[in-house]
MDAnalysis code that builds the backbone (N, CA, C; Angstrom):
import MDAnalysis as mda
import numpy as np

u = mda.Universe.empty(732, n_residues=244, atom_resindex=np.repeat(np.arange(244), 3), trajectory=True)
u.add_TopologyAttr("name", ["N", "CA", "C"] * 244)
u.add_TopologyAttr("resid", np.arange(1, 245))
u.add_TopologyAttr("resname", ["MET", "GLY", "ALA", "SER", "CYS", "HIS", "ALA", "CYS", "ILE", "ARG", "GLY", "THR", "ASN", "VAL", "ARG", "ALA", "GLU", "VAL", "GLN", "LYS", "LEU", "GLN", "MET", "GLU", "ALA", "PRO", "HIS", "ILE", "ILE", "VAL", "GLY", "THR", "PRO", "GLY", "HIS", "VAL", "PHE", "ASP", "MET", "LEU", "ASN", "ARG", "ARG", "TYR", "LEU", "SER", "LEU", "LYS", "TYR", "ILE", "LYS", "MET", "PHE", "VAL", "LEU", "ASP", "GLU", "ALA", "ASP", "GLU", "MET", "LEU", "SER", "HIS", "GLY", "PHE", "LYS", "ASP", "GLN", "ILE", "TYR", "ASP", "ILE", "PHE", "GLN", "LYS", "LEU", "ASN", "SER", "ASN", "THR", "GLN", "VAL", "ILE", "LEU", "LEU", "SER", "ALA", "THR", "MET", "PRO", "SER", "ASP", "VAL", "LEU", "GLU", "VAL", "THR", "LYS", "LYS", "PHE", "VAL", "ARG", "ASP", "PRO", "ILE", "ARG", "ILE", "LEU", "VAL", "LYS", "LYS", "GLU", "GLU", "LEU", "THR", "LEU", "GLU", "GLY", "ILE", "ARG", "GLN", "PHE", "TYR", "ILE", "ASN", "VAL", "GLU", "ARG", "GLU", "GLU", "TRP", "LYS", "LEU", "ASP", "THR", "LEU", "ARG", "ASP", "LEU", "TYR", "GLU", "THR", "LEU", "THR", "ILE", "THR", "GLN", "ALA", "VAL", "ILE", "PHE", "ILE", "ASN", "THR", "ARG", "ARG", "LYS", "VAL", "ASP", "TRP", "LEU", "THR", "GLU", "LYS", "MET", "HIS", "ALA", "ARG", "ASP", "PHE", "THR", "VAL", "SER", "ALA", "MET", "HIS", "GLY", "ASP", "MET", "ASP", "GLN", "LYS", "GLU", "ARG", "ASP", "VAL", "THR", "MET", "ARG", "GLU", "TYR", "LEU", "SER", "GLY", "SER", "SER", "ARG", "VAL", "LEU", "ILE", "THR", "THR", "ASP", "LEU", "LEU", "ALA", "ARG", "GLY", "ILE", "ASP", "VAL", "GLN", "GLN", "LEU", "SER", "LEU", "VAL", "ILE", "ASN", "TYR", "ASP", "VAL", "HIS", "THR", "GLU", "THR", "PHE", "TYR", "ASN", "THR", "SER", "ILE", "GLU", "GLU", "MET", "PRO", "LEU", "ASN", "VAL", "ALA", "ASP", "LEU", "ILE"])
u.atoms.positions = np.array([
    [123.846, 92.768, 82.014],
    [122.999, 93.899, 81.994],
    [123.988, 94.694, 82.300],
    [124.603, 94.429, 83.463],
    [125.877, 95.450, 84.649],
    [125.010, 96.567, 85.241],
    [123.308, 96.359, 85.433],
    [122.786, 97.597, 85.538],
    [122.982, 97.476, 87.354],
    [122.836, 98.442, 88.271],
    [123.062, 98.159, 89.332],
    [121.820, 98.878, 90.173],
    [121.085, 98.315, 90.922],
    [119.726, 98.879, 91.968],
    [119.938, 99.197, 93.253],
    [118.881, 100.159, 93.354],
    [119.131, 100.828, 94.912],
    [117.637, 100.447, 95.287],
    [117.302, 99.722, 96.511],
    [115.829, 99.975, 96.972],
    [115.702, 101.214, 98.097],
    [115.002, 102.042, 97.889],
    [114.655, 103.459, 98.408],
    [113.325, 103.454, 99.357],
    [113.382, 102.582, 100.729],
    [112.312, 102.480, 101.140],
    [112.207, 102.718, 102.818],
    [111.285, 103.177, 103.088],
    [111.460, 103.926, 104.519],
    [112.152, 102.614, 105.593],
    [112.848, 102.930, 106.957],
    [112.884, 102.532, 107.912],
    [114.618, 101.880, 107.387],
    [115.001, 102.677, 106.706],
    [116.734, 102.100, 106.692],
    [117.147, 103.788, 107.002],
    [118.627, 103.689, 107.248],
    [119.531, 104.643, 107.751],
    [119.718, 105.791, 106.794],
    [119.071, 106.752, 107.222],
    [119.104, 107.836, 105.889],
    [120.507, 108.129, 105.391],
    [121.456, 108.681, 106.543],
    [122.821, 109.122, 106.450],
    [123.479, 107.908, 105.562],
    [123.195, 106.840, 105.904],
    [123.942, 105.355, 105.263],
    [123.673, 105.101, 103.843],
    [121.901, 105.157, 103.626],
    [121.557, 105.349, 102.103],
    [121.980, 106.558, 101.538],
    [122.501, 107.651, 102.062],
    [123.036, 108.858, 101.146],
    [124.278, 108.731, 100.376],
    [125.108, 107.571, 101.215],
    [126.376, 107.496, 101.300],
    [126.302, 106.779, 100.611],
    [125.859, 105.375, 100.399],
    [125.187, 104.440, 99.279],
    [125.220, 104.857, 98.362],
    [124.324, 106.002, 98.251],
    [124.227, 106.416, 96.673],
    [124.893, 107.066, 96.279],
    [125.617, 107.868, 96.775],
    [126.624, 108.612, 96.592],
    [127.507, 107.571, 95.870],
    [128.214, 106.127, 96.462],
    [129.012, 105.502, 96.324],
    [128.938, 104.602, 95.324],
    [128.018, 104.483, 94.683],
    [127.746, 103.171, 93.717],
    [126.765, 104.088, 93.075],
    [126.285, 105.212, 93.103],
    [125.449, 106.117, 91.876],
    [124.544, 104.847, 90.837],
    [123.792, 104.237, 91.541],
    [122.551, 102.846, 91.000],
    [122.213, 103.639, 89.337],
    [121.964, 102.779, 88.517],
    [121.499, 102.990, 87.382],
    [119.884, 102.993, 88.042],
    [119.539, 102.305, 88.330],
    [117.853, 102.198, 88.826],
    [117.941, 101.766, 90.382],
    [116.318, 103.172, 90.386],
    [116.208, 103.279, 91.925],
    [115.046, 102.724, 91.807],
    [114.438, 101.730, 92.774],
    [113.315, 101.007, 93.123],
    [112.494, 101.739, 94.445],
    [111.213, 102.147, 94.517],
    [110.909, 102.542, 96.035],
    [109.839, 102.845, 96.065],
    [109.295, 102.976, 96.965],
    [107.763, 103.414, 97.651],
    [107.899, 104.975, 97.328],
    [106.522, 105.751, 96.784],
    [106.312, 107.201, 96.907],
    [106.357, 108.091, 97.421],
    [106.434, 108.263, 98.925],
    [106.401, 108.428, 99.722],
    [108.190, 108.892, 99.567],
    [109.014, 107.663, 100.121],
    [109.970, 107.864, 100.473],
    [111.069, 108.293, 99.431],
    [110.688, 107.737, 98.026],
    [111.567, 108.500, 96.483],
    [111.347, 110.110, 96.444],
    [109.829, 110.223, 97.151],
    [109.684, 112.031, 96.638],
    [110.694, 112.482, 97.895],
    [110.636, 112.126, 99.103],
    [111.159, 112.642, 100.165],
    [112.483, 112.899, 99.934],
    [113.423, 111.705, 98.952],
    [114.417, 111.725, 98.717],
    [114.866, 112.727, 97.959],
    [114.076, 113.070, 96.564],
    [113.795, 114.256, 95.505],
    [114.202, 115.878, 96.697],
    [113.274, 115.954, 97.416],
    [112.663, 116.801, 97.917],
    [114.209, 117.524, 98.617],
    [114.734, 116.113, 99.178],
    [116.112, 116.435, 99.798],
    [117.227, 116.560, 98.888],
    [116.856, 116.446, 97.772],
    [118.013, 116.296, 96.653],
    [119.285, 115.294, 97.095],
    [118.729, 114.552, 97.071],
    [119.518, 113.098, 97.918],
    [119.690, 112.127, 96.270],
    [118.450, 112.964, 95.830],
    [118.621, 112.150, 94.045],
    [118.348, 113.176, 93.348],
    [119.382, 113.251, 92.380],
    [119.350, 113.867, 91.372],
    [118.003, 113.963, 90.029],
    [117.488, 115.321, 89.459],
    [116.404, 115.024, 88.749],
    [117.061, 115.200, 87.002],
    [118.436, 115.694, 87.283],
    [118.735, 115.607, 86.008],
    [118.848, 114.365, 85.553],
    [119.320, 113.623, 86.150],
    [119.501, 112.141, 85.568],
    [118.684, 111.191, 85.526],
    [117.252, 111.780, 86.040],
    [116.197, 110.258, 85.650],
    [115.668, 110.746, 84.096],
    [115.832, 109.737, 83.555],
    [115.270, 109.469, 82.343],
    [114.249, 108.346, 82.359],
    [113.906, 107.557, 83.181],
    [112.884, 107.464, 83.192],
    [111.517, 106.901, 84.199],
    [110.640, 107.215, 84.630],
    [109.814, 107.009, 85.642],
    [108.509, 106.125, 85.493],
    [109.280, 105.091, 86.010],
    [107.880, 104.049, 85.839],
    [107.212, 103.822, 87.208],
    [105.451, 103.684, 86.773],
    [104.648, 103.246, 88.105],
    [104.332, 101.945, 87.895],
    [104.642, 100.838, 88.612],
    [104.496, 99.303, 88.581],
    [103.024, 99.470, 89.159],
    [102.282, 98.880, 88.929],
    [100.504, 97.998, 89.440],
    [100.089, 99.437, 89.866],
    [100.017, 100.349, 88.790],
    [99.472, 101.529, 88.688],
    [98.208, 101.667, 89.423],
    [97.218, 100.729, 88.813],
    [95.795, 100.561, 88.954],
    [95.498, 100.606, 90.384],
    [96.667, 100.028, 91.377],
    [96.050, 99.889, 92.533],
    [97.114, 101.402, 93.490],
    [98.074, 101.853, 93.048],
    [98.927, 102.626, 93.795],
    [98.385, 104.111, 93.486],
    [97.417, 104.296, 92.273],
    [96.261, 105.222, 91.890],
    [95.019, 105.709, 92.852],
    [94.958, 104.184, 93.368],
    [93.285, 103.862, 94.087],
    [93.764, 103.951, 95.349],
    [94.874, 104.101, 95.726],
    [94.879, 103.245, 97.446],
    [95.697, 104.389, 98.337],
    [95.645, 105.794, 97.586],
    [96.081, 106.901, 98.499],
    [97.470, 107.468, 98.425],
    [97.810, 107.216, 97.521],
    [99.263, 107.354, 96.913],
    [99.536, 108.205, 95.799],
    [98.104, 108.736, 95.228],
    [98.289, 109.797, 93.812],
    [98.432, 110.979, 94.383],
    [98.576, 111.438, 95.035],
    [99.073, 112.804, 95.766],
    [100.613, 112.384, 95.540],
    [101.215, 111.673, 96.403],
    [102.403, 111.712, 96.730],
    [103.006, 111.422, 95.198],
    [102.422, 110.496, 94.030],
    [102.822, 110.004, 92.910],
    [102.828, 110.927, 91.940],
    [101.708, 112.281, 92.242],
    [101.557, 113.573, 91.678],
    [102.743, 114.408, 91.886],
    [103.159, 114.357, 92.864],
    [104.345, 115.448, 93.620],
    [105.503, 115.227, 92.758],
    [105.827, 113.575, 93.172],
    [107.071, 113.318, 92.369],
    [107.067, 113.700, 90.837],
    [106.277, 113.591, 90.237],
    [105.565, 113.925, 88.699],
    [105.901, 115.318, 88.192],
    [105.449, 116.283, 89.078],
    [105.780, 117.547, 88.993],
    [106.981, 117.934, 89.046],
    [107.796, 117.347, 89.940],
    [109.339, 117.532, 89.717],
    [110.247, 117.225, 88.521],
    [109.853, 115.723, 87.882],
    [110.355, 115.472, 86.841],
    [111.018, 116.609, 85.183],
    [111.106, 116.273, 84.974],
    [111.974, 117.169, 83.748],
    [110.861, 116.796, 82.964],
    [110.567, 117.642, 81.667],
    [109.726, 117.425, 80.949],
    [110.033, 116.087, 79.627],
    [111.031, 115.840, 79.725],
    [111.931, 114.987, 78.443],
    [111.927, 113.920, 79.377],
    [111.244, 113.244, 80.755],
    [111.397, 112.012, 81.307],
    [110.393, 111.209, 80.613],
    [110.697, 109.907, 80.419],
    [109.685, 109.012, 79.768],
    [109.100, 108.341, 81.208],
    [107.346, 108.752, 80.982],
    [106.884, 108.036, 82.082],
    [106.110, 106.234, 81.409],
    [106.162, 105.660, 82.001],
    [105.774, 104.293, 82.169],
    [104.586, 103.514, 82.988],
    [103.433, 103.193, 82.714],
    [102.416, 102.859, 83.606],
    [102.180, 101.300, 83.580],
    [102.513, 100.946, 84.539],
    [101.981, 99.355, 84.229],
    [100.836, 98.591, 85.093],
    [99.937, 97.678, 84.553],
    [99.188, 97.503, 85.578],
    [98.166, 96.114, 85.162],
    [97.780, 95.450, 85.373],
    [97.000, 94.379, 85.038],
    [95.599, 94.641, 84.216],
    [94.799, 95.811, 85.376],
    [93.725, 95.943, 85.183],
    [93.902, 97.711, 84.888],
    [93.119, 98.367, 84.614],
    [92.756, 99.962, 83.899],
    [91.600, 100.540, 84.238],
    [91.104, 100.481, 85.516],
    [89.699, 100.843, 85.104],
    [89.613, 102.461, 84.718],
    [88.267, 102.849, 83.948],
    [88.096, 103.984, 83.389],
    [88.625, 105.092, 84.818],
    [88.255, 105.111, 85.843],
    [88.450, 106.178, 86.906],
    [89.786, 106.562, 87.118],
    [90.665, 105.144, 87.038],
    [92.230, 105.415, 86.558],
    [92.771, 105.802, 85.815],
    [91.965, 105.437, 84.675],
    [92.810, 105.777, 83.330],
    [92.220, 107.579, 83.205],
    [91.693, 108.010, 83.885],
    [91.096, 109.448, 83.927],
    [92.555, 110.176, 85.137],
    [92.844, 109.559, 85.661],
    [93.705, 109.834, 86.621],
    [95.059, 110.174, 85.713],
    [95.265, 109.344, 84.987],
    [96.926, 109.189, 84.504],
    [96.786, 109.879, 83.445],
    [95.963, 110.887, 83.309],
    [96.269, 111.993, 81.932],
    [97.026, 113.151, 82.760],
    [96.877, 113.318, 84.244],
    [97.915, 114.038, 84.628],
    [99.269, 113.617, 84.746],
    [99.670, 112.168, 84.473],
    [100.578, 111.474, 84.665],
    [101.462, 111.470, 83.170],
    [100.775, 111.203, 82.420],
    [101.475, 111.135, 81.132],
    [101.206, 112.177, 79.900],
    [102.119, 112.378, 79.033],
    [101.595, 112.886, 77.750],
    [101.641, 112.122, 76.634],
    [101.027, 112.531, 75.708],
    [100.670, 111.926, 74.654],
    [100.804, 110.449, 74.586],
    [100.662, 109.813, 75.409],
    [100.439, 108.153, 75.761],
    [100.395, 107.306, 74.551],
    [101.222, 106.373, 74.536],
    [100.879, 104.726, 73.696],
    [100.501, 103.960, 74.754],
    [98.964, 103.726, 74.193],
    [98.958, 102.440, 75.081],
    [98.638, 100.945, 74.324],
    [99.707, 100.170, 75.063],
    [99.509, 98.530, 74.706],
    [99.113, 97.825, 75.588],
    [97.863, 97.495, 74.991],
    [96.878, 96.472, 75.975],
    [96.695, 95.000, 75.298],
    [96.383, 93.708, 76.244],
    [96.493, 92.709, 76.022],
    [95.017, 92.816, 75.920],
    [94.133, 91.944, 74.810],
    [93.286, 91.741, 74.745],
    [92.533, 90.622, 76.185],
    [91.202, 91.012, 76.096],
    [90.558, 90.205, 77.116],
    [90.622, 88.656, 77.366],
    [90.466, 87.969, 75.444],
    [90.580, 86.412, 75.787],
    [92.050, 86.107, 76.289],
    [93.241, 86.954, 75.910],
    [94.543, 86.027, 76.305],
    [94.728, 86.277, 77.782],
    [93.478, 87.009, 78.401],
    [93.976, 86.912, 80.200],
    [93.362, 85.683, 80.643],
    [93.337, 84.573, 80.221],
    [92.818, 83.334, 80.464],
    [93.740, 82.631, 81.567],
    [92.928, 82.000, 82.858],
    [93.481, 80.991, 83.639],
    [93.463, 79.548, 83.590],
    [94.342, 79.230, 82.582],
    [94.345, 77.956, 82.014],
    [94.734, 76.839, 83.556],
    [93.922, 75.750, 83.607],
    [94.255, 75.171, 85.179],
    [94.313, 75.599, 86.562],
    [93.299, 76.751, 86.198],
    [93.152, 77.153, 88.110],
    [91.524, 77.067, 87.992],
    [90.865, 76.041, 88.951],
    [89.559, 76.067, 89.170],
    [89.563, 77.323, 90.189],
    [88.112, 78.412, 89.710],
    [87.698, 78.948, 90.506],
    [86.272, 78.769, 90.593],
    [85.829, 78.933, 91.743],
    [84.411, 78.190, 92.612],
    [84.413, 80.157, 93.902],
    [83.589, 80.031, 93.806],
    [82.737, 80.779, 95.001],
    [81.882, 80.286, 95.917],
    [81.673, 80.870, 97.266],
    [80.856, 80.540, 98.303],
    [79.767, 81.116, 99.010],
    [78.563, 81.036, 98.413],
    [77.350, 82.233, 98.793],
    [77.051, 82.396, 100.498],
    [78.253, 83.133, 100.962],
    [77.954, 83.384, 102.754],
    [77.302, 84.293, 102.597],
    [75.810, 84.748, 103.232],
    [74.722, 85.312, 103.680],
    [75.265, 86.872, 104.552],
    [76.071, 86.260, 105.325],
    [76.377, 87.270, 106.793],
    [77.596, 87.500, 106.557],
    [77.849, 88.270, 106.593],
    [79.699, 88.811, 107.022],
    [80.250, 87.837, 108.371],
    [79.785, 87.827, 109.361],
    [79.815, 87.167, 110.288],
    [80.088, 85.452, 110.457],
    [79.745, 85.272, 109.524],
    [79.579, 83.524, 108.852],
    [80.718, 83.298, 108.401],
    [81.774, 84.115, 107.414],
    [82.996, 84.022, 106.939],
    [83.922, 83.190, 107.661],
    [84.270, 83.597, 108.861],
    [85.172, 82.996, 109.700],
    [85.272, 81.672, 110.060],
    [83.570, 81.142, 109.814],
    [82.782, 79.475, 110.319],
    [83.355, 78.704, 108.858],
    [83.167, 79.712, 107.901],
    [83.285, 79.320, 106.696],
    [84.633, 78.629, 106.528],
    [85.300, 79.527, 106.375],
    [86.970, 79.489, 106.437],
    [87.449, 78.630, 106.626],
    [86.623, 78.161, 108.285],
    [87.441, 77.446, 109.502],
    [86.916, 75.791, 108.340],
    [85.874, 75.954, 107.658],
    [85.526, 74.641, 107.493],
    [85.508, 74.431, 105.944],
    [86.834, 75.243, 105.126],
    [87.598, 75.070, 104.146],
    [88.659, 74.515, 104.637],
    [89.166, 74.831, 105.458],
    [90.770, 74.360, 106.455],
    [90.376, 72.741, 106.770],
    [89.178, 72.379, 106.953],
    [88.854, 70.981, 107.176],
    [88.704, 70.149, 105.859],
    [88.277, 70.935, 104.987],
    [87.936, 69.863, 103.565],
    [88.988, 69.651, 102.728],
    [89.816, 71.001, 102.380],
    [91.517, 70.636, 102.020],
    [92.400, 70.484, 102.283],
    [93.198, 70.064, 101.576],
    [94.648, 69.360, 102.476],
    [95.597, 71.038, 101.173],
    [95.896, 72.107, 102.272],
    [96.232, 73.314, 101.757],
    [97.863, 73.009, 101.854],
    [98.807, 73.188, 101.119],
    [99.997, 73.270, 100.886],
    [100.550, 74.906, 101.446],
    [100.621, 75.743, 100.369],
    [100.064, 77.145, 100.935],
    [99.674, 77.652, 99.889],
    [98.762, 79.055, 101.042],
    [97.375, 80.064, 100.763],
    [97.677, 81.231, 100.894],
    [97.305, 81.845, 99.924],
    [96.888, 83.402, 100.178],
    [95.704, 83.918, 100.589],
    [95.417, 84.444, 101.610],
    [94.043, 84.966, 102.153],
    [93.954, 86.738, 101.615],
    [93.419, 87.122, 100.413],
    [92.893, 88.465, 100.646],
    [91.877, 89.168, 100.910],
    [92.456, 90.280, 101.767],
    [91.554, 91.093, 103.025],
    [91.471, 92.681, 102.083],
    [90.395, 93.074, 102.121],
    [90.447, 94.836, 101.699],
    [91.201, 95.725, 102.011],
    [91.104, 95.201, 103.652],
    [91.526, 96.512, 104.379],
    [92.858, 96.240, 105.153],
    [93.664, 96.960, 105.575],
    [94.391, 96.855, 106.530],
    [94.534, 96.272, 107.921],
    [93.477, 96.643, 108.417],
    [92.636, 96.821, 109.994],
    [91.901, 95.068, 109.750],
    [91.289, 95.068, 108.849],
    [91.338, 93.379, 108.637],
    [91.723, 92.346, 108.352],
    [92.949, 92.519, 107.984],
    [94.017, 92.028, 107.832],
    [94.209, 91.598, 109.649],
    [94.824, 92.235, 110.350],
    [95.162, 91.770, 111.320],
    [93.804, 91.337, 112.544],
    [92.404, 92.358, 111.966],
    [91.243, 91.116, 112.685],
    [91.675, 90.053, 112.237],
    [91.661, 89.265, 110.991],
    [91.507, 88.064, 111.053],
    [92.658, 87.337, 111.031],
    [93.663, 87.900, 111.017],
    [94.916, 86.893, 111.565],
    [94.683, 86.732, 113.016],
    [94.463, 87.645, 113.932],
    [94.156, 87.521, 115.168],
    [93.247, 86.425, 115.060],
    [92.162, 86.271, 115.290],
    [90.947, 85.163, 114.853],
    [91.837, 83.946, 114.458],
    [92.494, 83.723, 113.592],
    [92.934, 82.188, 113.123],
    [93.583, 81.869, 114.122],
    [94.500, 82.808, 114.717],
    [95.669, 82.534, 115.862],
    [94.778, 81.776, 117.050],
    [93.679, 82.878, 117.423],
    [92.749, 82.325, 118.495],
    [92.748, 80.968, 118.282],
    [92.116, 80.348, 117.185],
    [91.638, 79.260, 116.859],
    [93.007, 77.703, 116.396],
    [94.275, 78.751, 116.642],
    [95.872, 77.606, 116.693],
    [95.549, 77.489, 115.122],
    [95.465, 78.527, 114.384],
    [95.517, 78.155, 113.027],
    [97.218, 78.870, 112.993],
    [98.113, 77.974, 112.114],
    [99.316, 79.280, 111.637],
    [99.281, 79.945, 110.520],
    [98.745, 81.010, 110.667],
    [98.983, 82.089, 109.213],
    [100.228, 83.069, 109.658],
    [100.759, 84.261, 108.868],
    [100.950, 84.894, 108.378],
    [100.459, 86.442, 108.257],
    [100.442, 87.358, 108.796],
    [99.872, 88.732, 108.023],
    [101.330, 89.789, 107.492],
    [100.371, 90.711, 106.563],
    [101.271, 91.641, 106.146],
    [100.365, 92.435, 105.344],
    [100.863, 93.844, 105.734],
    [100.028, 95.250, 105.257],
    [100.585, 96.291, 105.216],
    [100.343, 97.371, 104.446],
    [101.673, 98.728, 104.407],
    [101.751, 99.209, 105.582],
    [100.608, 99.017, 107.078],
    [101.207, 99.758, 108.118],
    [102.282, 98.982, 108.701],
    [102.726, 98.065, 108.468],
    [103.699, 97.044, 109.112],
    [105.309, 97.569, 108.129],
    [106.572, 97.784, 109.040],
    [107.523, 98.389, 108.366],
    [108.365, 97.606, 107.986],
    [109.243, 98.033, 106.794],
    [109.773, 96.987, 106.128],
    [110.402, 95.751, 106.520],
    [111.519, 95.773, 108.230],
    [112.017, 94.790, 108.431],
    [110.570, 93.691, 108.944],
    [109.865, 93.786, 109.250],
    [108.926, 93.243, 109.935],
    [107.989, 92.239, 108.269],
    [108.285, 93.230, 107.356],
    [107.107, 92.756, 106.295],
    [108.630, 91.456, 105.429],
    [109.648, 91.859, 105.392],
    [110.745, 90.780, 105.135],
    [110.893, 89.823, 105.740],
    [110.813, 89.950, 107.493],
    [110.478, 88.696, 108.097],
    [109.232, 87.782, 107.545],
    [108.517, 88.580, 107.711],
    [107.274, 87.812, 107.332],
    [107.679, 86.946, 105.555],
    [107.579, 87.408, 104.963],
    [107.830, 87.008, 103.618],
    [109.151, 85.965, 103.602],
    [109.813, 85.919, 104.640],
    [111.093, 85.010, 104.786],
    [110.007, 83.773, 105.250],
    [109.630, 84.243, 106.102],
    [108.909, 82.740, 106.986],
    [107.553, 81.724, 105.796],
    [106.876, 82.850, 105.270],
    [106.197, 82.255, 104.518],
    [106.832, 81.671, 102.897],
    [107.616, 82.227, 102.577],
    [108.526, 81.394, 100.845],
    [109.246, 80.292, 101.377],
    [109.555, 80.078, 103.022],
    [110.431, 79.114, 103.265],
    [109.488, 78.001, 103.674],
    [108.215, 78.607, 104.307],
    [107.063, 77.224, 104.017],
    [106.544, 76.924, 105.844],
    [107.479, 78.167, 106.712],
    [107.640, 77.664, 107.899],
    [106.096, 78.232, 108.240],
    [105.315, 79.290, 107.478],
    [103.938, 79.715, 107.572],
    [103.234, 79.011, 106.081],
    [102.289, 78.784, 106.624],
    [101.786, 78.120, 105.198],
    [100.694, 78.836, 105.002],
    [100.122, 79.973, 105.556],
    [99.165, 80.645, 104.721],
    [99.572, 82.379, 105.276],
    [99.396, 83.038, 104.115],
    [99.881, 84.160, 104.299],
    [98.650, 85.316, 104.295],
    [97.763, 85.979, 105.059],
    [97.051, 86.958, 105.316],
    [97.037, 88.200, 104.744],
    [97.029, 89.465, 103.580],
    [97.586, 90.058, 103.348],
    [96.531, 90.976, 102.325],
    [96.826, 92.337, 102.145],
    [96.087, 92.885, 100.689],
    [96.568, 92.846, 99.625],
    [95.356, 93.069, 98.735],
    [95.863, 93.020, 97.366],
    [97.246, 93.282, 96.574],
    [97.337, 94.685, 97.429],
    [98.309, 95.898, 96.685],
    [99.858, 95.282, 96.887],
    [100.153, 94.624, 98.326],
    [101.072, 94.054, 98.746],
    [101.478, 92.477, 98.115],
    [100.464, 91.946, 97.788],
    [100.846, 90.528, 98.009],
    [100.999, 90.276, 96.100],
    [100.768, 91.473, 95.059],
    [100.953, 91.359, 94.061],
    [101.876, 90.808, 93.641],
    [102.246, 89.685, 92.463],
    [103.646, 89.945, 91.628],
    [104.322, 88.755, 92.786],
    [103.951, 87.879, 93.898],
    [104.580, 87.022, 94.979],
    [104.613, 85.660, 93.833],
    [105.618, 84.920, 94.026],
    [105.797, 84.001, 92.716],
    [106.089, 82.722, 94.038],
    [104.918, 82.064, 94.524],
    [104.902, 80.584, 95.582],
    [104.974, 79.485, 94.440],
    [105.802, 78.686, 94.846],
    [105.995, 76.921, 93.928],
    [104.611, 76.693, 94.251],
    [104.707, 76.215, 95.319],
    [103.785, 75.502, 96.551],
    [102.313, 75.752, 96.514],
    [102.063, 77.136, 95.905],
    [100.749, 77.875, 96.521],
    [99.407, 77.343, 95.398],
    [98.829, 76.460, 96.830],
    [97.410, 75.389, 96.254],
    [96.343, 76.178, 96.504],
    [96.294, 77.397, 97.209],
    [94.761, 77.940, 97.331],
    [94.790, 79.594, 97.113],
    [94.091, 80.339, 96.758],
    [93.684, 81.597, 96.828],
    [92.673, 82.002, 96.915],
    [92.306, 82.334, 98.282],
    [91.079, 83.079, 98.817],
    [91.139, 84.533, 98.994],
    [89.568, 84.902, 98.257],
    [89.055, 86.238, 98.192],
    [88.594, 86.595, 99.618],
    [88.532, 86.984, 100.604],
    [88.224, 86.765, 101.747],
    [87.136, 87.887, 101.368],
    [87.057, 88.827, 101.062],
    [86.015, 89.917, 100.463],
    [85.926, 90.216, 98.856],
    [84.547, 90.831, 98.810],
    [84.488, 90.881, 97.209],
    [85.108, 91.924, 96.889],
    [85.904, 92.222, 95.672],
    [86.771, 93.181, 95.391],
    [85.283, 93.961, 94.610],
    [85.809, 95.241, 95.059],
    [85.018, 96.782, 94.503],
    [84.974, 96.554, 92.759],
    [86.046, 96.582, 92.552],
    [86.383, 96.901, 90.894],
    [85.437, 95.263, 90.083],
    [85.547, 95.722, 88.654],
    [84.886, 94.787, 87.907],
    [86.046, 94.521, 87.070],
    [86.520, 93.533, 86.938],
    [88.249, 92.773, 85.987],
    [87.666, 92.307, 85.163],
    [87.144, 91.096, 84.950],
    [87.158, 90.907, 83.175],
    [85.560, 89.802, 83.896],
    [84.943, 89.662, 82.774],
    [84.136, 88.729, 82.814],
    [84.128, 87.288, 82.678],
    [84.223, 86.698, 83.987],
    [84.477, 85.582, 84.237],
    [83.579, 84.552, 85.065],
    [82.934, 83.651, 84.040],
    [81.848, 82.896, 84.761],
    [82.824, 82.029, 85.633],
    [81.972, 82.142, 87.135],
    [82.819, 80.869, 87.953],
    [81.529, 80.642, 88.858],
    [81.498, 79.348, 88.798],
    [80.653, 78.294, 89.396],
    [80.909, 78.480, 91.092],
    [79.626, 77.879, 91.542],
    [79.722, 77.860, 93.242],
    [79.733, 76.620, 93.468],
    [80.959, 76.831, 94.566],
    [81.495, 75.813, 94.948],
    [81.512, 74.279, 95.539],
    [81.136, 73.302, 94.837],
    [80.686, 71.916, 94.960],
    [80.822, 71.499, 96.325],
    [80.396, 70.372, 96.880],
    [80.669, 69.890, 97.745],
    [81.983, 68.772, 97.903],
    [81.902, 68.263, 96.644],
    [83.231, 67.611, 96.568],
    [84.290, 68.363, 96.000],
    [84.633, 69.660, 96.446],
    [85.739, 70.500, 96.326],
    [87.076, 69.887, 96.222],
    [87.239, 69.113, 97.304],
    [88.350, 68.139, 97.320],
    [89.118, 67.182, 96.870],
    [88.431, 66.933, 95.965],
    [88.176, 65.508, 94.987],
    [88.984, 66.337, 93.447],
    [88.695, 67.801, 93.164],
    [88.467, 68.793, 92.205],
    [90.001, 69.623, 92.334],
    [90.291, 69.912, 93.322],
    [91.737, 70.245, 93.431],
    [92.940, 69.514, 93.796],
])
């Protein structure tokens, strides 16, 4: 394509970033809502050159505290700027919010029957009390051979809590969430992708799109609050190690 890109994220030197933007004049800016808005507000990014505004993982972005920041950006855009929202799921409440961000939208939807998980076995474990989850997770470790795994948690604070508990039990795990600065997240991902850390504990938003060839297990430590698909999941059998 010959297109140049620039990552617009916090934790970088602003003066150096502005100089780089002026010298390279990138075609595509990829960034977090807060930092992109800040750069627009300071007029380091020119609105007249923005032809397209793309919001990836729109459902998560609009339901995890970024809604106001995104709306602030949208209000600054020219009326002829094309707005694109991308998402694997789009709950009704999020669809209602998107009316603020798009004009006369065209919706392109994938049929539910096409959203299959071929070759992936899904099971649930009935854990009656929250405080029993940690011991259940430890039992899974003893039962399964884990090449690489991701453990999803609903909150950032709980990511830190579970990571601390796992370290106390001598399990090698890495943690990643939105309260960490970009350098910390980059180091965590390098360790995980290189295999030096086999288990990543994270929030769903940050781990979406991660491509790990040796990933053998995904654990939802917490139950999702949203309804995604009508998928029938069996209770995990005792011989699960023979099935995976």
